[in-house]
C-alpha positions as CSV (number, residue, x, y, z in Angstrom):
1,M,121.4,172.2,-26.7
2,I,122.6,170.6,-23.4
3,R,119.1,170.4,-22.1
4,V,118.0,168.6,-25.3
5,L,120.9,166.2,-24.9
6,F,120.0,165.2,-21.4
7,G,116.3,164.9,-22.4
8,C,117.4,162.3,-24.9
9,L,119.5,160.7,-22.2
10,L,116.4,160.2,-20.0
11,L,114.6,158.7,-23.0
12,V,117.4,156.3,-23.6
13,S,117.3,155.2,-19.9
14,V,114.1,153.2,-20.6
15,F,116.2,150.6,-22.5
16,P,117.5,147.7,-20.5
17,L,120.9,148.9,-19.6
18,A,122.2,145.5,-18.5
19,A,121.6,144.0,-21.9
20,Q,125.3,144.2,-22.7
21,Q,127.3,142.8,-19.8
22,E,130.7,143.0,-21.5
23,P,132.1,146.4,-22.7
24,D,133.2,146.9,-26.3
25,A,136.8,145.9,-26.7
26,S,137.4,149.2,-28.5
27,I,136.8,151.0,-25.1
28,A,139.7,149.1,-23.5
29,W,141.9,149.7,-26.5
30,Y,141.2,153.5,-26.5
31,E,141.6,154.0,-22.8
32,S,144.9,152.0,-22.7
33,F,146.6,155.1,-24.3
34,F,145.7,157.3,-21.3
35,Q,146.7,154.8,-18.6
36,A,150.0,155.3,-16.7
37,G,152.5,152.4,-16.6
38,K,155.6,151.1,-18.2
39,R,155.4,151.4,-22.0
40,R,157.8,150.9,-24.9
41,P,159.8,153.8,-26.3
42,I,157.7,156.2,-28.3
43,E,159.8,155.5,-31.4
44,K,159.0,151.8,-31.3
45,E,155.2,152.4,-30.8
46,L,155.2,154.9,-33.7
47,E,157.1,152.5,-35.9
48,Q,154.7,149.6,-35.2
49,A,151.6,151.8,-35.7
50,T,153.0,153.2,-39.0
51,A,153.6,149.6,-40.2
52,K,150.0,148.8,-39.5
53,L,149.0,151.9,-41.5
54,R,151.1,150.9,-44.5
55,Q,149.8,147.3,-44.5
56,A,146.2,148.6,-44.4
57,Q,146.8,151.0,-47.3
58,A,148.5,148.3,-49.3
59,Q,145.5,146.0,-48.8
60,N,143.1,148.9,-49.4
61,D,141.5,148.0,-46.0
62,K,139.9,151.3,-45.2
63,P,138.6,150.5,-41.7
64,A,142.0,149.2,-40.7
65,E,143.6,152.3,-42.2
66,A,141.3,154.6,-40.1
67,K,142.2,152.7,-36.9
68,A,145.9,152.9,-37.6
69,L,145.7,156.6,-38.2
70,K,143.8,157.0,-34.9
71,E,146.5,154.9,-33.1
72,I,149.3,157.0,-34.4
73,G,147.4,160.2,-33.5
74,L,146.8,158.9,-29.9
75,I,150.5,158.2,-29.5
76,H,151.3,161.8,-30.6
77,L,148.6,163.1,-28.3
78,T,149.5,161.2,-25.1
79,R,153.3,160.6,-25.5
80,A,154.8,163.1,-27.9
81,H,152.2,165.9,-27.1
82,T,152.4,167.0,-30.7
83,Y,148.7,168.1,-30.8
84,E,148.7,169.5,-34.3
85,V,149.9,166.2,-35.8
86,A,147.5,164.2,-33.6
87,L,144.6,166.4,-34.7
88,G,145.4,166.0,-38.4
89,L,145.5,162.2,-38.0
90,F,142.2,162.1,-36.2
91,I,140.6,164.2,-38.9
92,R,141.8,161.8,-41.6
93,S,140.6,158.9,-39.6
94,L,137.2,160.5,-39.1
95,A,136.9,161.3,-42.8
96,I,137.3,157.6,-43.7
97,E,134.9,156.4,-41.0
98,D,132.4,159.0,-42.1
99,S,132.5,158.0,-45.7
100,L,132.1,154.3,-44.7
101,D,129.4,155.1,-42.1
102,L,131.5,153.3,-39.4
103,K,129.5,154.6,-36.4
104,R,131.3,152.9,-33.5
105,E,134.7,154.0,-34.9
106,Q,133.4,157.6,-35.2
107,I,132.7,157.6,-31.5
108,F,136.4,157.1,-30.6
109,S,137.6,159.5,-33.3
110,N,135.4,162.3,-31.8
111,L,136.6,161.3,-28.3
112,A,140.2,161.7,-29.5
113,L,139.5,165.1,-31.1
114,A,137.9,166.2,-27.8
115,E,141.0,165.1,-25.9
116,A,143.2,167.1,-28.3
117,F,141.1,170.2,-27.9
118,E,141.1,169.9,-24.2
119,A,144.9,169.5,-24.1
120,V,145.2,173.0,-25.6
121,E,142.4,174.3,-23.3
122,N,139.8,174.7,-26.1
123,H,137.1,173.3,-23.9
124,I,134.2,174.6,-26.1
125,K,135.4,172.6,-29.1
126,S,136.1,169.6,-26.8
127,A,132.5,169.7,-25.5
128,E,131.2,169.8,-29.1
129,R,133.1,166.7,-30.0
130,L,132.0,164.9,-26.9
131,K,128.3,165.7,-27.6
132,R,128.8,164.5,-31.2
133,A,130.3,161.2,-29.8
134,F,127.3,160.8,-27.4
135,A,124.8,161.5,-30.2
136,I,126.3,158.6,-32.3
137,S,126.5,156.3,-29.2
138,E,122.7,156.7,-28.8
139,E,122.2,154.4,-31.8
140,F,123.7,151.5,-29.9
141,H,122.0,151.9,-26.5
142,D,125.2,150.7,-24.8
143,P,125.7,152.2,-21.3
144,H,129.5,151.5,-21.5
145,Y,129.7,154.2,-24.1
146,Y,127.5,156.6,-22.0
147,V,129.7,156.4,-18.8
148,L,132.9,156.8,-20.8
149,I,131.7,159.9,-22.7
150,L,129.7,161.5,-19.8
151,N,132.7,161.3,-17.4
152,K,134.8,163.2,-19.9
153,L,131.9,165.7,-20.6
154,G,131.5,166.4,-16.9
155,R,135.2,167.2,-16.6
156,V,135.0,169.6,-19.6
157,N,131.8,171.3,-18.4
158,A,133.5,171.8,-15.0
159,S,136.4,173.5,-16.8
160,L,133.9,175.7,-18.7
161,G,132.3,176.7,-15.4
162,E,129.1,174.9,-16.5
163,T,128.7,173.4,-13.0
164,E,125.0,172.4,-13.3
165,E,125.7,170.5,-16.5
166,A,128.7,168.9,-14.9
167,F,126.6,167.7,-12.0
168,E,124.0,166.2,-14.5
169,N,126.8,164.5,-16.3
170,Y,128.2,162.8,-13.2
171,E,124.8,161.9,-11.8
172,L,124.0,160.2,-15.1
173,V,127.3,158.3,-15.0
174,L,126.2,156.9,-11.6
175,K,122.8,156.0,-13.1
176,Y,124.2,154.1,-16.1
177,E,127.0,152.5,-14.2
178,E,124.8,150.8,-11.7
179,P,123.8,147.8,-13.8
180,L,127.3,147.6,-15.3
181,D,128.9,147.1,-11.8
182,Q,132.1,149.0,-12.6
183,P,133.4,150.3,-9.2
184,Q,136.3,152.2,-10.8
185,V,134.0,154.2,-13.0
186,E,131.6,154.9,-10.1
187,A,134.5,155.9,-7.8
188,E,135.7,158.4,-10.5
189,A,132.2,160.0,-10.8
190,L,131.8,160.2,-7.0
191,F,135.3,161.8,-6.7
192,N,134.5,164.4,-9.4
193,L,131.2,165.2,-7.7
194,G,133.1,165.7,-4.5
195,H,135.3,168.3,-6.2
196,L,132.2,170.1,-7.6
197,Y,130.6,170.3,-4.2
198,T,133.9,171.6,-2.7
199,Q,133.9,174.4,-5.4
200,Q,130.4,175.3,-4.3
201,G,131.4,175.4,-0.6
202,K,129.2,172.4,0.2
203,Y,131.7,170.6,2.3
204,T,129.4,168.1,3.9
205,E,128.1,166.8,0.5
206,A,131.7,166.8,-0.8
207,L,132.9,164.8,2.1
208,S,130.1,162.2,1.7
209,H,131.0,161.7,-2.0
210,H,134.8,161.5,-1.4
211,K,134.2,158.9,1.3
212,R,132.1,156.8,-1.0
213,A,134.8,157.0,-3.7
214,L,137.4,156.0,-1.1
215,A,135.4,153.0,0.0
216,L,135.1,151.8,-3.6
217,R,138.8,152.3,-4.3
218,R,139.7,150.3,-1.2
219,A,137.3,147.5,-2.2
220,I,139.0,147.1,-5.6
221,H,142.5,147.7,-4.1
222,D,143.2,150.7,-6.2
223,R,146.0,151.9,-3.9
224,K,147.2,154.9,-5.9
225,N,143.7,156.4,-6.2
226,E,143.0,155.5,-2.6
227,A,145.9,157.8,-1.6
228,V,144.5,160.5,-3.9
229,S,141.1,160.2,-2.2
230,L,142.7,160.4,1.3
231,N,144.7,163.4,0.3
232,D,141.6,165.2,-1.0
233,I,139.6,164.3,2.1
234,G,142.5,165.7,4.2
235,E,142.4,168.9,2.3
236,L,138.6,169.0,2.7
237,Y,138.9,168.6,6.5
238,H,141.4,171.4,6.5
239,L,138.9,173.6,4.8
240,M,136.3,172.6,7.4
241,K,138.8,173.6,10.2
242,N,139.2,170.0,11.4
243,D,143.0,169.8,11.3
244,A,143.2,166.7,13.4
245,K,141.2,164.6,10.9
246,A,143.0,166.4,8.0
247,L,146.4,165.3,9.4
248,A,145.2,161.7,10.0
249,N,144.1,161.4,6.4
250,H,147.3,163.0,5.0
251,I,149.5,160.6,7.1
252,V,147.6,157.5,5.8
253,A,147.9,158.9,2.2
254,L,151.6,159.4,2.8
255,E,152.1,155.8,4.0
256,I,150.4,154.4,0.9
257,R,152.4,156.6,-1.4
258,Q,155.6,155.6,0.3
259,E,154.6,151.9,-0.2
260,L,154.0,152.6,-3.9
261,K,157.2,154.7,-4.2
262,D,155.1,157.5,-5.7
263,K,157.6,160.4,-5.4
264,Q,155.2,163.0,-6.7
265,G,152.5,161.9,-4.3
266,I,155.1,161.7,-1.4
267,A,156.1,165.3,-2.1
268,E,152.5,166.5,-2.1
269,S,151.7,164.6,1.2
270,Y,154.7,165.9,3.0
271,N,153.9,169.4,1.9
272,N,150.3,169.1,3.1
273,I,151.4,167.7,6.5
274,G,154.0,170.5,6.8
275,V,151.4,173.2,6.0
276,L,149.1,171.6,8.7
277,Y,151.9,171.7,11.3
278,F,152.6,175.3,10.3
279,G,149.0,176.2,10.9
280,K,149.3,174.6,14.3
281,K,152.4,176.7,15.0
282,N,154.5,173.6,15.3
283,Y,157.2,175.0,13.2
284,S,159.9,172.4,13.9
285,R,157.7,169.6,12.7
286,A,156.5,171.7,9.8
287,I,160.1,172.3,8.7
288,A,160.9,168.6,9.0
289,N,158.0,167.6,6.7
290,L,158.6,170.4,4.3
291,K,162.3,169.4,3.9
292,L,161.2,165.8,3.1
293,A,158.7,167.2,0.6
294,L,161.5,169.3,-0.9
295,D,163.8,166.3,-1.3
296,A,161.1,164.3,-3.1
297,G,160.2,167.3,-5.3
298,K,163.9,167.8,-6.3
299,G,164.1,164.2,-7.2
300,L,161.4,164.7,-9.8
301,Q,162.2,168.4,-10.5
302,D,158.6,169.1,-9.6
303,Q,158.8,172.9,-9.5
304,Q,155.2,173.2,-8.2
305,Q,155.9,171.1,-5.1
306,M,159.4,172.7,-4.6
307,R,157.9,176.2,-4.7
308,R,155.3,175.2,-2.1
309,S,158.0,173.7,0.1
310,Y,160.3,176.8,-0.1
311,E,157.3,179.1,0.5
312,Y,156.3,177.5,3.8
313,L,159.9,176.9,4.9
314,S,160.5,180.6,4.5
315,Y,157.4,181.3,6.7
316,S,158.4,178.7,9.3
317,Y,162.0,179.9,9.6
318,K,160.8,183.4,9.9
319,E,158.5,182.5,12.8
320,L,161.5,180.8,14.5
321,R,163.5,184.0,13.8
322,D,166.0,182.1,11.7
323,Y,166.2,184.8,9.2
324,K,169.1,183.5,7.2
325,N,167.3,180.2,6.3
326,A,164.1,182.2,5.9
327,L,165.9,184.5,3.4
328,D,167.5,181.5,1.6
329,S,164.2,179.8,1.3
330,K,162.5,182.9,0.1
331,E,165.1,183.3,-2.6
332,Q,164.7,179.7,-3.7
333,Y,160.9,180.2,-3.7
334,L,161.4,183.2,-6.0
335,V,163.7,181.1,-8.3
336,S,161.1,178.3,-8.5
337,N,158.3,180.8,-9.0
338,D,160.2,182.5,-11.9
339,F,160.9,179.0,-13.4
340,I,157.2,178.1,-13.1
341,L,156.2,181.5,-14.6
342,N,158.6,181.1,-17.5
343,A,157.4,177.5,-18.0
344,E,153.8,178.7,-18.0
345,N,154.7,181.5,-20.4
346,E,156.3,179.1,-22.7
347,R,153.4,176.7,-22.3
348,E,151.0,179.5,-23.0
349,L,153.0,180.5,-26.1
350,L,153.1,176.9,-27.2
351,E,149.4,176.5,-26.6
352,K,148.8,179.7,-28.6
353,E,150.9,178.3,-31.4
354,N,149.0,175.0,-31.1
355,R,145.7,176.8,-31.1
356,Y,146.7,178.7,-34.1
357,E,147.7,175.6,-35.9
358,L,144.7,173.7,-34.7
359,G,142.6,176.6,-35.8
360,K,143.7,175.8,-39.3
361,S,142.6,172.2,-38.8
362,E,139.3,173.3,-37.4
363,A,138.4,174.5,-40.9
364,K,138.9,170.9,-42.0
365,I,136.7,169.6,-39.2
366,D,134.1,172.2,-40.0
367,K,134.2,171.1,-43.7
368,L,133.9,167.5,-42.6
369,E,131.0,168.4,-40.4
370,T,129.4,170.4,-43.2
371,D,129.9,167.4,-45.6
372,R,128.4,165.1,-43.0
373,I,125.3,167.3,-42.5
374,Q,124.9,167.7,-46.3
375,R,125.2,163.9,-46.7
376,E,122.7,163.3,-44.0
377,K,120.3,165.7,-45.7
378,E,120.8,163.9,-49.0
379,I,120.2,160.5,-47.3
380,E,117.1,162.0,-45.6
381,A,115.8,163.2,-49.0
382,Q,116.5,159.8,-50.4
383,K,114.6,158.2,-47.6
384,K,111.7,160.5,-48.1
385,F,111.7,159.7,-51.8
386,R,112.0,156.0,-51.1
387,N,109.2,156.2,-48.5
388,V,107.0,158.0,-51.1
389,L,107.9,155.3,-53.6
390,F,107.0,152.6,-51.1
391,V,103.7,154.3,-50.4
392,L,102.9,154.4,-54.1
393,I,103.9,150.8,-54.5
394,A,101.9,149.9,-51.4
395,L,98.8,151.7,-52.8
396,S,99.2,150.0,-56.1
397,L,99.5,146.6,-54.4
398,V,96.4,147.4,-52.3
399,I,94.5,148.3,-55.5
400,V,95.6,145.1,-57.2
401,V,94.8,143.1,-54.1
402,L,91.3,144.8,-53.9
403,V,90.6,144.1,-57.5
404,T,91.8,140.6,-57.2
405,Y,89.8,140.1,-54.0
406,L,86.6,141.5,-55.6
407,Y,87.1,139.2,-58.6
408,I,87.7,136.2,-56.3
409,V,84.6,137.2,-54.2
410,K,82.5,137.5,-57.3
411,K,83.8,134.2,-58.7
412,R,83.3,132.5,-55.4
413,S,79.7,134.0,-55.1
414,N,78.9,132.7,-58.6
415,Q,80.4,129.3,-57.6
416,V,78.4,129.3,-54.4
417,L,75.3,130.2,-56.4
418,Q,76.0,127.5,-58.9
419,E,76.6,125.0,-56.1
420,A,73.3,126.0,-54.5
421,N,71.5,125.6,-57.8
422,D,73.2,122.2,-58.3
423,K,72.2,121.2,-54.8
424,V,68.6,122.3,-55.3
425,Q,68.5,120.3,-58.5
426,L,70.0,117.3,-56.7
427,Q,67.5,117.7,-53.9
428,N,64.7,117.9,-56.5
429,V,66.0,114.7,-58.1
430,A,66.3,113.1,-54.6
431,L,62.7,114.3,-53.8
432,Q,61.5,112.7,-57.0
433,D,63.4,109.5,-56.1
434,L,61.9,109.6,-52.6
435,N,58.4,110.1,-54.1
436,A,59.0,107.2,-56.4
437,T,60.4,105.1,-53.5
438,K,57.4,106.1,-51.4
439,D,55.0,105.1,-54.2
440,K,56.9,101.8,-54.7
441,F,57.0,101.3,-50.9
442,F,53.2,101.8,-50.6
443,S,52.7,99.5,-53.6
444,I,54.8,96.8,-51.9
445,I,52.9,97.3,-48.6
446,S,49.5,97.2,-50.3
447,H,50.4,94.2,-52.3
448,D,52.1,92.2,-49.5
449,L,49.6,93.1,-46.9
450,R,46.7,92.1,-49.2
451,G,47.9,88.5,-49.6
452,P,48.2,87.5,-46.0
453,L,45.0,89.4,-45.1
454,N,43.0,87.7,-47.9
455,S,44.3,84.4,-46.7
456,L,43.3,85.1,-43.2
457,T,39.9,86.2,-44.3
458,S,39.4,83.1,-46.4
459,F,40.6,80.8,-43.7
460,S,38.6,82.5,-41.0
461,G,35.5,82.4,-43.3
462,L,35.9,78.7,-43.9
463,L,36.2,78.0,-40.2
464,I,33.2,80.1,-39.4
465,N,30.9,78.9,-42.1
466,H,31.9,75.3,-42.6
467,T,33.1,74.2,-39.2
468,D,30.5,71.4,-39.0
469,S,31.3,70.0,-42.4
470,L,35.1,70.1,-42.0
471,S,36.9,67.1,-40.7
472,K,39.4,67.3,-37.8
473,E,42.3,67.0,-40.2
474,E,40.9,69.7,-42.5
475,I,40.5,72.0,-39.6
476,K,44.1,71.3,-38.5
477,M,45.3,72.0,-42.1
478,L,43.4,75.3,-42.1
479,A,44.9,76.2,-38.7
480,Q,48.4,75.5,-40.1
481,D,47.7,77.7,-43.1
482,L,46.3,80.4,-40.9
483,D,49.4,80.2,-38.7
484,K,51.7,80.6,-41.8
485,S,49.7,83.6,-42.9
486,L,49.9,85.2,-39.5
487,K,53.7,84.5,-39.3
488,N,54.2,85.9,-42.7
489,L,52.2,89.0,-41.8
490,F,54.2,89.3,-38.5
491,A,57.5,89.1,-40.5
492,L,56.2,91.7,-42.9
493,L,55.2,94.1,-40.2
494,E,58.5,93.6,-38.3
495,N,60.6,94.4,-41.4
496,L,58.3,97.3,-42.2
497,L,58.8,98.7,-38.7
498,E,62.6,98.2,-38.8
499,W,62.8,99.9,-42.3
500,S,60.6,102.8,-41.1
501,R,62.7,103.4,-38.0
502,S,65.9,103.3,-40.2
503,Q,64.5,105.8,-42.7
504,T,63.3,108.2,-40.0
505,G,66.7,108.1,-38.2
506,Q,65.3,106.6,-35.0
507,I,68.0,103.9,-35.0
508,E,71.3,105.2,-33.8
509,F,74.0,103.1,-35.6
510,R,76.6,103.3,-32.9
511,S,79.4,100.8,-33.2
512,D,80.1,98.5,-30.3
513,K,82.5,95.6,-30.0
514,F,80.8,92.1,-30.0
515,D,81.5,88.6,-31.1
516,L,80.1,87.8,-34.5
517,A,80.5,84.1,-34.1
518,T,78.3,84.1,-31.0
519,L,75.6,86.2,-32.9
520,L,75.6,83.6,-35.7
521,E,75.2,80.8,-33.2
522,E,72.3,82.6,-31.5
523,N,70.4,83.0,-34.7
524,K,71.1,79.4,-35.7
525,E,69.5,78.3,-32.4
526,L,66.6,80.8,-32.8
527,L,65.7,79.5,-36.3
528,K,66.5,75.8,-35.7
529,A,62.9,74.8,-35.0
530,Q,61.8,76.5,-38.3
531,A,64.5,74.6,-40.2
532,N,63.6,71.3,-38.5
533,N,60.1,71.6,-39.8
534,K,61.6,71.3,-43.3
535,K,64.2,68.8,-42.2
536,I,66.9,71.4,-43.0
537,T,70.3,71.4,-41.3
538,I,72.0,74.7,-40.3
539,E,75.7,74.4,-39.9
540,N,77.8,77.1,-38.3
541,T,81.5,76.7,-39.4
542,C,82.7,79.5,-37.0
543,H,84.1,78.0,-33.9
544,Q,86.5,80.8,-32.9
545,E,85.7,84.2,-31.6
546,Q,85.5,86.9,-34.2
547,P,85.2,90.4,-32.6
548,I,83.9,93.2,-34.8
549,Y,82.7,96.8,-34.4
550,A,79.1,97.3,-35.5
551,H,75.6,98.0,-34.4
552,R,74.6,94.7,-33.0
553,N,70.8,94.8,-33.3
554,S,70.9,95.8,-37.0
555,V,73.4,93.1,-37.8
556,N,71.3,90.6,-35.9
557,T,68.3,91.6,-38.1
558,V,70.3,91.1,-41.2
559,V,71.5,87.6,-40.2
560,R,68.0,86.6,-39.1
561,N,66.5,87.7,-42.4
562,L,69.1,86.0,-44.5
563,I,68.8,82.7,-42.6
564,S,65.0,82.9,-42.8
565,N,65.3,83.4,-46.6
566,A,67.7,80.5,-46.9
567,I,65.2,78.2,-45.0
568,K,62.4,79.5,-47.2
569,F,64.2,78.6,-50.5
570,T,65.9,75.4,-49.4
571,P,64.1,72.1,-50.1
572,E,63.5,69.5,-47.4
573,G,66.7,67.7,-46.4
574,G,68.9,70.7,-47.5
575,T,71.7,72.4,-45.7
576,I,72.4,76.0,-44.8
577,T,76.0,76.9,-44.0
578,L,77.1,79.9,-42.0
579,G,80.7,81.2,-42.4
580,I,83.1,84.0,-41.5
581,K,86.2,84.8,-43.5
582,P,88.6,87.4,-41.8
583,Q,90.2,89.9,-44.2
584,Q,92.7,92.8,-43.5
585,D,90.3,95.3,-42.0
586,H,87.0,93.6,-42.3
587,V,85.3,90.2,-42.2
588,V,83.1,88.6,-44.9
589,V,80.0,86.8,-43.6
590,S,78.5,84.1,-45.9
591,I,75.1,82.4,-45.6
592,A,74.9,79.7,-48.2
593,D,72.1,77.3,-49.2
594,N,71.7,74.5,-51.7
595,G,68.2,75.6,-52.6
596,V,66.5,76.7,-55.8
597,G,69.0,79.4,-56.7
598,M,68.3,82.5,-58.9
599,S,68.8,83.6,-62.5
600,K,71.0,86.6,-63.3
601,D,67.9,88.7,-64.0
602,I,66.4,88.0,-60.6
603,V,69.8,88.7,-58.9
604,A,70.0,92.1,-60.6
605,K,66.6,93.0,-59.1
606,L,67.5,92.1,-55.5
607,F,68.1,94.8,-52.9
608,R,66.2,97.4,-55.0
609,I,63.0,99.0,-53.8
610,D,62.1,100.3,-57.3
611,T,61.6,96.7,-58.6
612,K,59.2,94.4,-56.9
613,H,60.2,90.8,-57.0
614,T,59.1,88.0,-54.7
615,T,59.4,84.3,-55.1
616,K,57.6,81.5,-53.3
617,G,59.6,79.2,-51.2
618,T,60.0,75.5,-51.6
619,A,57.0,75.0,-49.3
620,N,55.1,77.8,-51.0
621,E,56.2,80.3,-48.3
622,K,55.6,83.9,-49.3
623,G,58.2,86.7,-49.0
624,T,57.7,90.1,-47.5
625,G,59.5,91.9,-50.3
626,L,61.2,94.2,-47.7
627,G,63.7,91.8,-46.1
628,L,66.6,92.2,-48.5
629,I,66.1,95.9,-48.9
630,L,66.3,96.2,-45.1
631,C,69.4,94.0,-45.1
632,K,71.1,96.3,-47.6
633,E,70.2,99.4,-45.7
634,F,71.5,98.0,-42.4
635,I,74.8,96.7,-43.8
636,E,75.6,100.0,-45.5
637,K,74.8,101.9,-42.3
638,N,77.4,99.7,-40.6
639,G,80.1,100.6,-43.2
640,G,79.9,97.3,-45.2
641,R,78.4,96.0,-48.4
642,I,76.1,93.1,-49.3
643,W,75.9,91.0,-52.5
644,V,74.7,87.6,-53.7
645,E,76.2,84.8,-55.7
646,S,73.6,82.4,-57.2
647,E,72.9,80.0,-60.0
648,E,69.6,78.4,-60.8
649,G,69.2,74.9,-59.3
650,K,72.5,75.1,-57.4
651,G,71.6,77.4,-54.5
652,S,72.6,80.9,-53.4
653,V,75.3,82.5,-51.2
654,F,74.5,85.8,-49.6
655,L,77.7,87.7,-48.5
656,F,78.2,90.9,-46.6
657,T,81.2,92.6,-44.9
658,L,81.6,94.3,-41.5
659,P,84.6,96.3,-40.1
660,V,86.8,94.7,-37.4
661,S,88.0,98.1,-36.0
662,K,86.1,101.1,-34.7
663,N,87.5,103.4,-37.5
């Protein structure tokens, strides 16, 4: 059992021990009952604790009731030494805590029970309670609990003769104490280890541990325990036959005890010094120190120290041949010895009575333990049932999720399949539209190319066959017509090339920032000569910069086409007006003329490749048929839209929008 306990200890050690820097306040409360010092009369303490108990019972505050019961029990244990009463109170407290599953409180109830059993020298039962306390404390991973319990368990194991287990207890105390930085706890563990090594005759190891304990007690100015360490070091040196060092340590211990007015400690130190002088056959100094020890012992009625003083006084007087004082001392020694024996007999009788009475209470503890084990079994069974139930619920949920998932997957697959079918149908429709567009496109090309080419053929034929019969003016007129046909053919091919590049994705419509007003002005200057031939005025009303984000070349093509169309359909002496109107996130560009205008039917057919419509200009100029289609394509690729407002005989206004920001 003990091996398993310490195996668990080693597993616990992997947790970060310094996680709790501050000890539980309950530890200080519990240990305050075992600390020496001035305290109020026991009647007052019992009265106050009983008042707490009554208040808790009146308020039905079970945790407070358990704590009050424990407090009364600790007063009976440490002050009144009525162990049976204390044990009964601890059992009642533990029963309440067990029923409420108050784990931390159970630790201290078990510690208190262990102290009560140890007080009547039932070390086996004490060890059982301490192990139970430790098992509960493992749930909290708090090293403050570990060092408290293990220090007490080491002491009990030492009393049981379980030296190896006691060593393990104290070594673990040192291990768990290290991150807590509690020198007093470390000093106590080292002091106890020193005693264990002394019992084994390992004086060197014992001396090393006692000196480390002494250094710690000096560092924290624990003067009383410093004197205790010096006294034990002196005794250890005496065992090692080094009486000089033994005497030096006892003298320092005596000085501290005199400073603290510790009469019991003073009696012990004087006796130890007297014994050392007796061993050195310095009987006079031995007697002097033994008498001082006797005076201190008499003041406290400490029969143990008085007996030791009388014993060595008798030996010393005998060696000095002072037989009268030797005999008197011997008689006093026998009196003290009888007193001690009678006291021990009475104590043993009382302890037997206490053990008998406590034996009755042990049945209650055993029943409490049995109930606890049975309750734990029931809880474990409930946990197993709950776990099985959770597994079944989890499996049901998994099945539901799987069915739902399969349904969703099937539905999604059907949806994907439907979308694919719809996409295929749309693609088929698009392909049909593309084929129709291609047919229309080739129809336009064939029609529009045939006209300029026929004209070129006719004009060239006239020039070849009738050069001699044509006048100079007729030749000039034919050359002008030939030039018009060539320009018309060039415009057609240029638009055709641009449209083809757009359709095949060879034009990357990347937006760049540029000034739209400058672009309008450049196209005005470019087409000015063409307009002057028809005495047409081009006015640019934009005199301020207008930055936009668009593909400059495509916008330039649109503006050039629209101005060319306006020149074509504006009579001599007409006016073409270029304008820009800024809006919130775009600009509206307008190219207006006061030309022939268009009917609503003609407007509806513009910008469409599936309807072929061309109109001759005011000077019989022919259209290419692709210009407006190309304009619509380019404007939409730049994120804008294009439309026309027109009325027959009043001219037309072509408008399109372009974004002013990159987004």
